[in-house]
C-alpha positions as CSV (number, residue, x, y, z in Angstrom):
1,M,0.0,30.0,-27.2
2,E,2.2,26.9,-25.5
3,K,1.4,28.1,-22.4
4,K,-2.1,28.4,-22.6
5,V,-2.4,24.8,-24.3
6,I,-0.7,23.6,-21.1
7,D,-3.3,25.3,-18.6
8,T,-5.8,23.9,-20.7
9,I,-4.7,20.7,-19.9
10,R,-4.5,21.6,-16.0
11,V,-7.8,23.1,-15.8
12,L,-9.1,20.4,-18.0
13,S,-8.2,17.7,-15.6
14,A,-8.8,19.2,-12.7
15,E,-12.5,19.8,-13.4
16,M,-13.0,16.3,-14.3
17,V,-11.5,15.3,-10.9
18,L,-14.3,18.2,-9.5
19,K,-17.5,16.9,-11.4
20,A,-16.8,13.1,-10.6
21,N,-15.9,14.2,-6.8
22,S,-13.2,11.5,-7.4
23,G,-9.9,11.1,-8.5
24,H,-6.3,12.5,-8.7
25,Q,-5.3,15.9,-10.2
26,G,-2.5,16.7,-8.5
27,T,-0.2,14.7,-11.0
28,P,-2.0,16.1,-14.0
29,I,-1.7,19.8,-13.0
30,G,1.9,19.3,-12.3
31,A,3.0,17.4,-15.4
32,S,1.0,18.7,-18.0
33,P,4.0,20.5,-19.6
34,I,5.1,16.7,-19.9
35,G,2.2,15.9,-21.9
36,Y,2.1,18.6,-24.0
37,V,5.7,18.4,-25.1
38,L,5.2,14.7,-25.6
39,Y,1.9,14.7,-27.9
40,N,2.4,18.6,-29.1
41,D,6.1,18.2,-30.2
42,V,7.8,14.5,-29.8
43,M,5.8,11.5,-30.2
44,K,4.9,10.4,-33.9
45,Y,1.2,9.0,-33.6
46,N,-1.9,9.5,-36.1
47,P,-4.8,10.5,-33.8
48,K,-7.5,9.0,-36.3
49,N,-5.6,5.7,-36.6
50,P,-4.5,5.3,-33.0
51,K,-3.3,1.5,-33.8
52,W,-0.7,2.5,-36.8
53,F,1.8,0.2,-36.2
54,N,4.8,2.3,-36.3
55,R,3.6,4.6,-33.9
56,D,5.4,5.9,-30.9
57,R,3.8,4.2,-27.6
58,F,2.9,6.4,-24.4
59,I,2.7,4.5,-21.3
60,L,1.3,6.0,-18.4
61,S,2.6,4.0,-15.5
62,A,1.3,6.4,-12.7
63,G,-1.9,5.4,-13.5
64,H,-3.9,7.3,-11.3
65,A,-3.0,10.9,-13.5
66,S,-5.6,9.3,-16.1
67,A,-7.4,12.4,-15.8
68,L,-4.1,13.9,-17.4
69,Q,-3.9,11.5,-20.5
70,Y,-7.9,11.9,-21.3
71,S,-7.2,15.5,-21.4
72,L,-4.4,15.0,-23.7
73,L,-6.3,12.3,-25.9
74,H,-9.2,14.9,-26.2
75,L,-7.3,17.8,-26.9
76,F,-4.9,16.1,-29.8
77,G,-7.5,14.7,-31.4
78,F,-8.4,11.1,-30.6
79,D,-11.8,9.6,-30.6
80,L,-13.1,11.1,-27.1
81,S,-15.6,13.8,-27.2
82,M,-16.1,16.2,-24.0
83,E,-19.0,14.2,-23.3
84,D,-16.6,11.7,-22.8
85,I,-14.2,14.0,-20.6
86,K,-17.8,15.1,-18.6
87,N,-18.4,11.3,-17.5
88,F,-15.1,10.5,-15.9
89,R,-15.3,7.6,-13.8
90,Q,-18.6,7.1,-14.4
91,L,-20.4,3.6,-15.1
92,G,-19.9,2.2,-18.7
93,S,-17.7,5.4,-19.3
94,K,-14.6,5.9,-21.8
95,T,-13.0,7.3,-19.4
96,P,-12.6,5.2,-16.2
97,G,-11.0,5.6,-13.1
98,H,-7.4,4.4,-14.4
99,P,-6.6,4.0,-18.0
100,E,-7.9,0.5,-19.5
101,Y,-6.7,-0.8,-22.8
102,G,-9.8,-1.2,-25.2
103,Y,-12.0,0.9,-23.5
104,T,-10.6,4.4,-24.6
105,D,-9.2,5.4,-28.0
106,G,-5.1,6.0,-27.7
107,V,-4.7,4.1,-24.4
108,E,-1.9,1.7,-25.1
109,V,-2.4,-0.2,-22.0
110,T,-3.7,-0.5,-18.4
111,T,-2.4,1.0,-15.6
112,G,-3.0,1.8,-12.2
113,P,-1.0,-0.7,-10.2
114,L,2.1,1.0,-9.5
115,G,5.3,0.3,-11.3
116,Q,3.4,-2.0,-13.9
117,G,3.5,0.6,-16.2
118,V,7.3,1.1,-16.3
119,A,8.2,-2.9,-16.9
120,N,5.2,-3.2,-19.4
121,A,6.9,0.0,-21.4
122,V,10.4,-2.3,-21.0
123,G,8.5,-5.0,-22.8
124,F,7.1,-2.4,-25.4
125,A,11.1,-1.6,-26.3
126,M,12.0,-5.3,-26.5
127,A,9.4,-5.9,-29.2
128,E,10.4,-3.1,-31.0
129,K,14.2,-3.7,-31.0
130,H,13.3,-7.3,-31.9
131,L,10.6,-6.7,-34.2
132,A,13.6,-4.0,-35.7
133,A,15.7,-6.6,-36.2
134,K,13.4,-9.3,-37.9
135,Y,12.3,-6.9,-40.3
136,N,14.6,-3.7,-41.2
137,T,16.5,-3.5,-43.7
138,K,20.0,-1.5,-44.6
139,E,17.5,0.9,-47.2
140,I,14.5,0.8,-45.1
141,K,13.8,1.3,-41.3
142,L,10.2,-0.4,-41.2
143,I,10.3,-0.7,-37.4
144,D,11.5,2.6,-36.1
145,H,9.2,3.8,-33.1
146,Y,10.1,5.2,-29.2
147,T,8.5,4.0,-26.5
148,Y,7.5,6.7,-23.7
149,V,6.7,6.2,-20.1
150,L,5.8,8.6,-17.8
151,A,6.4,7.5,-13.8
152,G,6.5,9.2,-10.6
153,D,8.0,8.4,-7.5
154,G,5.2,5.8,-6.5
155,C,6.2,4.2,-9.4
156,L,9.7,4.0,-8.7
157,M,9.3,2.4,-5.2
158,E,7.9,-0.5,-6.4
159,G,10.3,-3.7,-7.3
160,V,8.7,-4.6,-10.3
161,S,9.9,-1.3,-11.7
162,N,13.3,-1.7,-10.9
163,E,13.6,-5.3,-12.2
164,A,12.3,-4.3,-15.5
165,S,14.8,-1.1,-15.3
166,S,17.6,-3.7,-14.8
167,L,16.9,-5.9,-17.6
168,A,16.1,-2.7,-19.8
169,G,19.6,-1.4,-19.1
170,T,21.3,-4.7,-19.6
171,L,19.4,-4.9,-23.3
172,G,20.5,-1.9,-24.3
173,L,17.2,-0.2,-25.1
174,G,18.0,2.6,-26.5
175,K,14.5,3.2,-27.6
176,L,13.2,3.3,-24.1
177,I,12.7,6.6,-22.3
178,M,11.3,7.5,-18.6
179,L,10.2,10.4,-17.8
180,Y,10.4,10.6,-14.0
181,D,7.9,13.0,-12.8
182,S,9.6,13.7,-9.4
183,N,7.7,15.6,-7.5
184,K,8.8,14.1,-4.0
185,I,4.7,13.8,-2.7
186,T,2.4,10.9,-2.0
187,I,-0.4,10.2,-0.2
188,D,1.0,10.3,3.1
189,G,3.5,13.2,2.6
190,T,6.4,13.9,1.1
191,T,8.9,10.9,-0.1
192,E,11.4,11.6,2.9
193,I,9.3,9.3,5.1
194,A,9.5,6.3,2.9
195,F,11.8,7.1,0.0
196,S,15.0,9.1,0.1
197,E,17.6,7.1,-2.0
198,N,19.3,9.0,-5.0
199,V,17.1,7.7,-8.3
200,A,19.2,9.0,-10.6
201,K,22.5,7.4,-9.4
202,R,20.2,4.1,-8.9
203,Y,19.5,4.4,-12.4
204,E,23.1,5.0,-13.6
205,A,24.2,2.0,-11.8
206,L,21.5,-0.2,-13.5
207,G,22.9,0.9,-17.1
208,W,20.8,3.9,-18.3
209,Q,21.3,7.5,-19.2
210,V,20.2,9.6,-16.9
211,L,19.4,13.5,-17.6
212,D,18.2,16.0,-15.5
213,V,15.2,18.8,-15.7
214,K,15.2,21.4,-13.1
215,D,11.7,22.7,-13.6
216,A,8.9,20.7,-15.4
217,N,7.2,24.2,-16.5
218,D,10.6,24.8,-18.7
219,I,9.1,23.2,-21.7
220,N,12.4,23.7,-23.8
221,A,14.4,21.8,-21.1
222,I,12.1,19.0,-21.5
223,R,12.5,18.9,-25.5
224,E,16.2,19.4,-25.1
225,A,16.4,16.3,-22.8
226,I,14.5,14.1,-25.0
227,E,16.7,15.0,-28.0
228,D,19.9,14.4,-26.2
229,A,17.8,11.2,-24.9
230,K,18.0,10.1,-28.6
231,K,21.5,10.7,-29.5
232,D,22.1,7.4,-26.7
233,S,21.4,4.7,-28.8
234,K,22.9,2.3,-26.7
235,R,21.3,2.8,-23.3
236,P,17.6,3.9,-21.9
237,T,17.2,6.7,-20.8
238,L,15.9,8.1,-17.4
239,I,14.6,12.1,-17.5
240,E,14.0,13.3,-14.2
241,I,11.6,16.0,-14.5
242,H,11.3,18.1,-10.9
243,S,7.5,19.6,-10.9
244,K,5.2,20.5,-8.1
245,I,2.3,18.7,-7.9
246,G,-0.6,20.8,-7.9
247,Y,1.0,23.7,-9.6
248,G,-0.4,26.9,-9.2
249,T,-3.3,25.8,-6.7
250,N,-3.6,26.5,-3.3
251,K,-2.6,23.4,-1.8
252,E,0.6,23.4,-4.6
253,N,3.3,21.2,-3.4
254,T,1.4,19.4,-0.7
255,S,-0.3,15.4,-0.5
256,A,-3.4,17.4,0.1
257,V,-3.8,18.1,-3.6
258,H,-2.8,14.5,-4.9
259,G,-6.0,12.8,-4.3
260,N,-8.7,14.9,-2.7
261,P,-10.6,16.7,-5.3
262,L,-10.3,20.3,-5.6
263,K,-13.2,22.9,-4.9
264,L,-15.0,25.1,-7.4
265,N,-13.2,27.9,-5.8
266,D,-9.9,26.5,-5.4
267,I,-10.0,25.5,-9.4
268,E,-11.3,29.6,-9.6
269,E,-8.2,30.4,-8.0
270,M,-5.7,28.4,-9.8
271,K,-7.0,30.0,-12.8
272,L,-5.9,33.5,-11.8
273,N,-3.2,32.2,-10.3
274,L,-2.1,30.9,-13.9
275,G,-3.6,33.8,-15.8
276,Y,-6.1,31.7,-17.3
277,N,-9.3,33.5,-18.5
278,V,-12.0,30.7,-19.4
279,K,-14.3,30.7,-16.7
280,E,-17.0,28.1,-17.7
281,M,-16.0,24.8,-16.8
282,F,-15.2,22.0,-20.0
283,T,-14.6,24.8,-22.5
284,I,-11.9,24.8,-25.0
285,D,-11.1,28.7,-26.2
286,K,-11.2,28.9,-30.2
287,D,-7.5,30.0,-30.8
288,V,-6.6,26.5,-28.6
289,R,-8.6,24.5,-30.8
290,S,-7.5,26.5,-34.0
291,Y,-3.9,25.8,-33.0
292,L,-4.5,21.8,-31.6
293,D,-6.2,21.4,-35.1
294,N,-3.1,22.1,-36.9
295,V,-0.7,19.6,-34.7
296,I,-3.6,17.3,-35.3
297,S,-3.2,17.5,-39.3
298,R,0.4,17.4,-38.9
299,H,0.3,14.1,-36.9
300,K,-1.8,12.7,-39.6
301,T,1.3,12.8,-41.9
302,Y,3.5,10.8,-40.0
303,E,1.1,7.7,-41.2
304,D,1.0,8.5,-44.7
305,E,4.8,8.9,-44.9
306,W,5.4,5.5,-43.5
307,N,2.8,3.6,-45.6
308,K,5.0,5.2,-48.9
309,L,7.7,3.3,-46.5
310,L,5.7,0.4,-46.2
311,N,4.7,0.0,-50.1
312,E,8.1,0.3,-51.3
313,Y,9.6,-2.3,-48.7
314,K,6.6,-4.4,-50.3
315,N,8.0,-4.4,-54.0
316,K,11.5,-5.1,-52.9
317,Y,11.1,-7.2,-50.0
318,P,7.7,-9.3,-50.9
319,E,8.5,-12.5,-48.8
320,K,9.8,-10.0,-45.4
321,Y,6.4,-8.4,-46.0
322,E,4.2,-11.2,-46.0
323,S,5.7,-12.1,-42.6
324,F,5.3,-9.1,-41.6
325,I,1.7,-8.4,-42.2
326,N,0.9,-11.8,-41.0
327,A,2.2,-10.7,-37.7
328,V,0.8,-7.8,-37.5
329,N,-2.5,-9.3,-38.1
330,N,-2.1,-12.6,-36.2
331,S,-2.6,-14.6,-39.0
332,Y,-0.9,-18.0,-39.7
333,D,-1.5,-21.5,-41.4
334,F,-1.8,-23.5,-37.9
335,S,-3.0,-26.5,-40.3
336,F,0.3,-28.5,-39.3
337,L,-1.7,-28.5,-36.0
338,N,-4.0,-31.2,-37.8
339,E,-1.0,-33.5,-38.5
340,E,-0.8,-36.7,-36.9
341,D,2.9,-36.0,-36.6
342,Y,2.0,-33.0,-34.2
343,Y,1.1,-35.5,-31.7
344,K,3.7,-38.0,-31.8
345,F,6.6,-38.7,-29.3
346,D,8.9,-41.1,-28.8
347,K,8.4,-41.9,-25.3
348,D,6.5,-41.2,-21.9
349,L,8.0,-37.5,-20.8
350,A,7.4,-35.1,-18.0
351,T,4.8,-33.0,-19.5
352,R,7.5,-29.6,-19.3
353,A,9.2,-31.8,-21.5
354,S,6.6,-32.8,-23.4
355,S,6.0,-28.6,-23.6
356,G,10.0,-28.4,-24.8
357,V,9.4,-30.7,-27.5
358,V,6.0,-29.1,-29.0
359,I,7.0,-25.5,-28.7
360,N,10.1,-26.8,-30.8
361,K,7.7,-28.3,-33.5
362,I,5.8,-25.3,-33.4
363,A,8.8,-23.3,-34.0
364,K,9.5,-24.8,-37.5
365,Y,5.7,-23.4,-38.5
366,F,5.5,-20.7,-36.8
367,D,7.8,-17.5,-36.3
368,G,6.3,-15.3,-33.8
369,F,7.8,-16.5,-30.7
370,F,9.4,-14.5,-28.2
371,G,9.6,-15.9,-24.7
372,G,11.7,-17.3,-22.0
373,S,12.4,-18.2,-18.5
374,A,13.0,-16.9,-15.2
375,D,16.5,-18.1,-15.0
376,L,15.0,-21.7,-15.3
377,A,14.7,-22.3,-19.3
378,G,16.6,-25.9,-18.5
379,S,13.7,-26.7,-16.0
380,N,11.1,-24.7,-17.6
381,N,11.9,-26.6,-21.1
382,T,10.8,-23.0,-22.9
383,T,13.9,-22.8,-24.7
384,I,13.7,-22.8,-28.7
385,E,16.3,-25.0,-29.8
386,D,17.4,-23.3,-33.3
387,E,17.0,-19.6,-32.2
388,T,19.5,-17.9,-30.5
389,F,19.0,-15.3,-27.2
390,F,17.7,-11.9,-27.5
391,S,20.7,-9.2,-26.4
392,K,21.6,-6.1,-26.7
393,E,24.1,-7.6,-29.4
394,N,21.7,-10.0,-30.7
395,P,18.2,-8.1,-31.0
396,I,17.2,-11.1,-33.6
397,G,16.9,-13.7,-31.2
398,K,13.6,-15.5,-29.8
399,N,14.7,-16.9,-26.5
400,I,15.0,-14.7,-23.8
401,H,16.7,-14.4,-20.6
402,Y,14.7,-12.7,-18.3
403,G,16.7,-13.5,-15.2
404,I,15.0,-14.1,-11.7
405,R,12.3,-11.4,-12.0
406,E,9.1,-13.2,-11.9
407,H,6.9,-10.0,-11.4
408,S,8.3,-8.2,-14.5
409,M,9.0,-11.0,-16.7
410,A,4.7,-11.1,-16.5
411,A,4.4,-7.3,-16.9
412,M,6.7,-7.3,-19.7
413,A,5.2,-10.2,-21.6
414,N,1.9,-7.8,-21.1
415,G,3.9,-5.0,-23.0
416,I,5.0,-7.4,-25.6
417,S,1.7,-8.9,-26.3
418,L,0.0,-5.4,-26.5
419,H,3.2,-4.2,-28.8
420,G,2.0,-6.6,-31.3
421,G,3.3,-8.6,-33.9
422,L,4.6,-11.6,-31.1
423,L,3.4,-14.2,-28.9
424,P,5.4,-13.8,-25.8
425,Y,5.6,-16.7,-23.1
426,T,6.9,-17.0,-19.7
427,G,8.2,-19.8,-17.6
428,T,8.6,-20.1,-13.8
429,F,7.8,-22.9,-11.4
430,L,4.3,-22.6,-10.3
431,S,5.1,-21.6,-6.8
432,F,6.2,-18.7,-8.3
433,A,2.9,-17.7,-9.8
434,D,2.3,-15.7,-6.7
435,Y,4.7,-13.2,-8.0
436,M,3.6,-13.2,-11.4
437,K,-0.3,-12.6,-10.2
438,P,-0.7,-9.2,-10.5
439,A,0.5,-8.8,-14.2
440,I,-1.6,-12.0,-15.1
441,R,-4.6,-10.4,-13.8
442,L,-3.9,-7.3,-15.7
443,S,-3.1,-9.7,-19.0
444,A,-6.9,-10.7,-18.2
445,L,-8.2,-7.4,-17.6
446,M,-7.0,-6.4,-21.2
447,H,-7.8,-9.6,-23.5
448,Q,-4.1,-10.4,-24.1
449,K,-2.6,-13.7,-25.3
450,V,0.5,-14.2,-22.9
451,V,1.3,-18.0,-22.5
452,N,2.5,-18.8,-18.6
453,I,4.4,-21.7,-18.4
454,F,4.6,-23.2,-14.7
455,T,6.6,-26.6,-14.1
456,H,7.2,-28.4,-10.8
457,D,3.0,-28.5,-10.3
458,S,2.9,-30.1,-6.9
459,I,4.5,-32.1,-4.5
460,G,5.9,-34.1,-7.3
461,L,8.6,-31.6,-7.5
462,G,9.7,-33.5,-4.3
463,E,13.1,-32.7,-2.6
464,D,12.9,-29.0,-2.9
465,G,10.2,-29.1,-0.4
466,P,7.0,-26.8,0.6
467,T,8.8,-23.4,-0.4
468,H,8.9,-24.9,-3.8
469,Q,5.9,-27.0,-4.1
470,A,2.5,-25.9,-5.2
471,V,0.3,-26.3,-3.2
472,D,-2.6,-22.8,-3.2
473,Q,-1.4,-21.5,-6.7
474,L,-3.9,-23.7,-8.9
475,P,-7.1,-22.3,-7.0
476,M,-5.5,-18.7,-7.2
477,L,-4.9,-18.9,-11.2
478,R,-8.5,-20.4,-11.6
479,S,-10.1,-17.4,-9.8
480,I,-9.0,-14.6,-12.2
481,P,-11.6,-13.9,-14.6
482,N,-11.1,-14.4,-18.8
483,C,-8.0,-16.3,-18.1
484,I,-7.5,-19.9,-18.8
485,T,-5.5,-22.5,-16.6
486,L,-4.7,-25.6,-18.2
487,R,-3.1,-28.9,-16.7
488,P,-2.4,-31.5,-18.9
489,A,-2.1,-35.0,-18.2
490,D,0.3,-36.5,-20.6
491,N,2.2,-36.1,-24.2
492,R,-0.7,-35.5,-26.1
493,E,-2.9,-33.3,-23.9
494,T,0.3,-31.3,-23.9
495,A,0.2,-31.0,-27.6
496,A,-3.4,-30.5,-27.2
497,S,-3.0,-27.8,-24.7
498,W,-0.6,-25.9,-27.4
499,S,-3.2,-26.3,-30.3
500,Y,-5.3,-24.7,-28.0
501,I,-2.9,-21.6,-27.3
502,L,-2.4,-21.0,-30.5
503,Q,-5.6,-20.7,-31.7
504,S,-7.2,-19.2,-28.8
505,K,-7.9,-15.2,-29.0
506,G,-8.0,-12.5,-26.1
507,R,-7.0,-13.9,-22.7
508,P,-4.2,-15.3,-21.0
509,V,-3.0,-19.1,-20.4
510,N,-1.7,-20.4,-17.8
511,L,0.4,-23.6,-18.5
512,I,0.5,-26.4,-15.7
513,L,3.3,-28.7,-16.2
514,T,4.8,-31.3,-14.2
515,R,8.8,-31.8,-13.2
516,Q,8.1,-36.0,-13.2
517,V,7.7,-38.5,-16.1
518,V,4.0,-38.9,-16.7
519,P,3.0,-42.4,-18.6
520,S,1.0,-41.6,-21.6
521,I,-3.1,-42.9,-21.5
522,E,-5.0,-43.9,-24.6
523,N,-7.5,-42.0,-26.3
524,T,-5.9,-38.3,-24.4
525,G,-5.9,-34.9,-26.0
526,I,-9.3,-35.2,-28.6
527,N,-11.5,-33.1,-26.7
528,L,-9.5,-31.0,-24.3
529,F,-11.0,-27.6,-26.0
530,K,-13.7,-28.5,-24.4
531,G,-12.0,-28.6,-20.7
532,A,-13.1,-31.7,-19.6
533,Y,-14.2,-34.9,-21.1
534,I,-15.1,-38.7,-20.7
535,L,-11.7,-40.6,-21.3
536,K,-13.1,-44.0,-20.5
537,D,-16.0,-45.5,-18.9
538,F,-15.4,-49.1,-17.2
539,G,-18.3,-50.7,-17.6
540,D,-22.0,-49.9,-18.4
541,N,-24.0,-47.5,-16.1
542,P,-20.9,-46.1,-14.2
543,E,-21.6,-46.0,-10.4
544,V,-18.7,-43.6,-9.8
545,I,-17.2,-40.9,-11.4
546,L,-13.3,-40.1,-11.1
547,M,-12.2,-36.9,-12.1
548,A,-8.8,-35.4,-12.6
549,S,-6.2,-33.3,-14.1
550,G,-2.4,-33.3,-14.6
551,S,-0.4,-36.1,-13.4
552,E,-3.0,-37.6,-11.1
553,L,-5.5,-38.9,-14.3
554,Q,-3.3,-41.5,-14.4
555,L,-4.2,-42.1,-10.8
556,A,-7.5,-42.3,-11.6
557,Y,-7.4,-44.7,-14.5
558,K,-5.5,-47.4,-12.7
559,V,-8.3,-46.9,-9.9
560,A,-11.2,-47.0,-12.3
561,E,-9.0,-50.3,-13.7
562,K,-9.2,-51.6,-9.9
563,L,-12.5,-51.0,-9.6
564,F,-13.4,-53.0,-12.7
565,E,-11.6,-55.8,-11.4
566,Q,-13.8,-55.9,-8.4
567,G,-16.9,-55.8,-10.3
568,K,-17.4,-51.8,-10.3
569,S,-18.3,-49.6,-12.8
570,S,-16.7,-46.3,-12.9
571,R,-16.2,-43.4,-15.5
572,V,-13.0,-41.9,-15.9
573,I,-13.1,-37.8,-16.7
574,S,-10.0,-36.0,-17.7
575,F,-10.0,-32.3,-16.4
576,P,-7.4,-30.4,-17.6
577,S,-9.5,-27.0,-17.6
578,I,-12.1,-26.0,-15.4
579,E,-12.8,-22.8,-16.9
580,L,-13.1,-24.3,-20.4
581,F,-15.4,-26.7,-19.1
582,E,-17.6,-24.1,-17.4
583,E,-18.1,-22.3,-21.2
584,Q,-19.5,-26.1,-22.5
585,S,-23.5,-26.0,-22.6
586,D,-25.5,-27.3,-19.5
587,E,-26.3,-30.7,-21.9
588,Y,-22.3,-31.3,-22.6
589,K,-21.8,-30.6,-18.8
590,K,-24.4,-33.4,-17.6
591,D,-23.8,-35.6,-19.8
592,L,-20.4,-36.0,-18.1
593,L,-21.7,-35.4,-14.9
594,P,-25.2,-37.0,-14.7
595,D,-27.3,-36.2,-11.9
596,N,-28.3,-39.3,-11.0
597,I,-24.3,-40.4,-10.4
598,K,-23.9,-38.8,-6.8
599,N,-20.6,-40.8,-6.1
600,R,-18.1,-38.7,-7.3
601,V,-14.6,-38.0,-6.3
602,C,-11.8,-35.4,-7.4
603,I,-8.3,-36.6,-7.3
604,E,-5.5,-33.8,-7.6
605,A,-2.4,-32.7,-6.0
606,S,-3.3,-29.2,-4.9
607,S,-5.7,-27.1,-2.8
608,E,-9.5,-28.8,-2.6
609,K,-11.1,-25.8,-3.3
610,S,-11.4,-25.5,-7.3
611,W,-13.5,-28.7,-6.9
612,Y,-16.3,-29.0,-4.6
613,K,-18.9,-27.2,-7.2
614,Y,-18.4,-30.7,-9.0
615,L,-18.9,-32.7,-6.0
616,G,-22.0,-32.8,-4.4
617,I,-22.8,-33.6,-0.9
618,D,-21.6,-36.8,-1.4
619,G,-18.6,-36.5,-3.0
620,L,-14.9,-37.4,-2.3
621,L,-12.2,-35.3,-2.5
622,I,-8.5,-36.2,-2.4
623,G,-6.4,-33.2,-2.6
624,M,-3.7,-31.0,-0.2
625,E,-5.0,-28.9,2.6
626,T,-1.7,-28.8,4.1
627,F,1.9,-27.9,2.7
628,G,4.2,-30.4,1.2
629,T,7.3,-32.1,2.7
630,S,10.9,-32.4,1.2
631,A,11.2,-35.5,0.0
632,P,11.9,-37.6,-2.9
633,A,8.6,-37.1,-5.3
634,E,7.1,-40.9,-5.2
635,V,7.7,-40.7,-1.0
636,A,5.7,-37.3,-0.6
637,F,3.3,-38.8,-3.1
638,E,2.8,-41.8,-0.9
639,Y,3.0,-39.8,2.6
640,F,0.2,-37.6,1.2
641,G,-2.0,-40.6,0.2
642,F,-1.8,-40.3,-3.9
643,T,-1.7,-43.9,-4.7
644,V,-3.8,-46.3,-6.4
645,D,-4.2,-48.7,-3.1
646,K,-4.9,-45.7,-0.9
647,I,-7.4,-44.1,-3.2
648,L,-9.0,-47.3,-3.7
649,H,-9.0,-47.9,-0.1
650,K,-11.1,-44.5,0.6
651,I,-13.4,-45.0,-2.2
652,N,-14.5,-48.4,-1.2
653,K,-14.7,-47.1,2.2
654,K,-17.1,-44.5,1.6
655,Y,-19.1,-45.7,-1.3
656,Y,-18.9,-49.5,-0.7
657,N,-18.7,-50.3,2.9
């Protein structure tokens, strides 16, 4: 019966691709035995409650093999019907081209960009290890599950997977098991053309246990390897499973079966080769259904057993239980955000420093933080001072040393967020947002609240020069759908930004912060949630509107003061978030930017491309359309025209000449 179930998975996957005339059937056909062992024998889950918290997690890093995952989810009782299977890759279907979190029951993470699923899996395993240390007792292991990731040759070519795997080895993530579908084929041909390294030796060097299964069709060997993996609780495990892509087809073991749909006669030939006698498409034999019904019933019991454990935990450890439930449900008391002390600071600070102060204020009331920096904790001010660092020996630590791994840091943070029970944050310089973009994009696509702290946000970084001075990164971050970018101007706006972050849902937030000290400005922060707000009107009936974000708000304010001294009225608008402003009503937008005020000035030490929408044909942009230069910050600002006198001169020349 086991072979028949595996062949059913193979055939169903191929038929999905055939009907859609699009997709990848090679890996699903070759890796079906791996999927079968996981869902049939190994993983603990409840298909009728796929969000059960202590379930084992499965991540398909090789997201192009989505037909395999959909076949498994359908057959093993998840809410995915045969009609959904038939609608593979069609508009609005629950079976999109690559797995998408939130669309399909049982899909833990959106994958497709190769390698990121490996890094996501590391994040899942980090979260499990940390929460287990936080909530488990000697008597009750409340958090006790594994993370399984299925990766292919392409995933392990990508640098992001190696970055994350390196950290996983360092952290000793013993409940992370990677099943490497080693079929030696990519779209362009065999892996010999571009990938000749010994992956097993590489992973041994990274600190992983490495096991080998000679034949993917030997399901007992796969089972035994997974059991052996579990015996080593000190190291993550890579199981290299040698498979044949498109097994049983007339294109077996060639790149032709990777992404080119098989024809109907090819599938019929495959059925003959496999000894599979079901001729009608999208049909599951009754004996297979009967077998799987028993498996589904067995899997339902896992959650029942855990719920008994949870009830015992509730009675014995009521405070821990309450904390756990609040973490799982993201239910926290944020009333402290309304207290005036939250917005008090002893002196003017760089916004990176005020962010660090705020993080530590929040951490006294909120215990869900789990984050850190890519080797820049002291510069990014990401450390929670009263907490320790997460490590192999100290999994209770809330601070994370990600190492110099920006791309995988962002991808791991996605995994932490998706696991549940924690609010992850990352930290690096804004210029390195380029390294993180692919993972931030997926945060947004998956509606995950991941906080990305980007400091040293402009030419204000100074002497490190144009390689590190962010110029083009802000427009890039602002262009990501379902993603919020906040650039606060001073201490109070930074505190308001964190208040927004804690209370927001369903999207990542990029927090853009200065290296240099910025002065506090009266009345900032009150309406930051609206994205932009009137800071002050200098005189009645403003003739000029000055818009600015971050460190340039002080310049706009001082320019407005000078204009007022010259008898010219103006309005200063703080503009910390273009995305939040765009969500406001048309009435609110016109209140800030009346149609009759054509003289509009935007000031930001960044690329000008974000601002044209608000300027009109008579507007004046004061920004950066070149790279920066190596010089002290104040010299760089002077050189590029970001001074009160130079901005005032440009305004007077354009509007009052």
